[in-house]
Each structure stands twice: as C-alpha cells, then as structure tokens.
C-alpha positions, 0 to 999 in steps of 0.5 A: 258814418251817419248820425240817426235818432237824435233826441233832444233832452229838455231840463237835463242839465248838461245833457242836451241830446242822445243819438245813434252812430250808424256805420255800414255794419255797426250801430252804436246807440246811447251816445250823448251830446253834452255841454262842456264848461265853456258851452261847447257841445261834445260827444260822450260814448255810451257808459255804465255805472259800477261800484269800485272796490272802494265802494265809490260809484264810477262810470265806464265807457261801454264803447271806447273810441281811440281815434281822435279824428273819428270822435271829432267827426261824430261830434261835428255831425251830431252838433250840426244835426242838433243845431239844425233841429232847434 
C-alpha cells in the first residue's frame, strides 16, 4: 500500500489534505486527512452527500474499510507524508 497525490488544503477548517491510497491492483482517490477535536489527524474515506427521506442532507462513505488495522496504517502513512511536506 502506498499514499500518493497528497495535496495540502489551506484555509479549509478541519480538512488538512486529500490523497490517494494505492494498492497493487486498486486505487482509492479522494481520501481526506481531517483534524480531530484534540488536534490529531485521521483519515476519512471518500464520501458523498445525499438527501434522506426526511429531507435532511447526510453523508455516506463511498468506500467502507472494515479492518481497523488497515485504516490505522493508512492514517499513519498519510500523517507521515503530511508532516514531511510541511
């Protein structure tokens, strides 16, 4: 697994960067590196907005990662690349 195309986002509030996760036969674009309440950076999967039956606008992940170790690995590599590019 490799993190590519990390682009820092300036003046976007909690959103700090976007990036691509590359596997040997799969690329997932539009991951986000988001600042949490305590200042920690965590990865957020690509998502899209939709209107619920109630009329309320909600967000749904386009990609669901069910392996916590994989998600932590993505976050670790993205944070390292983000910090190295400061």
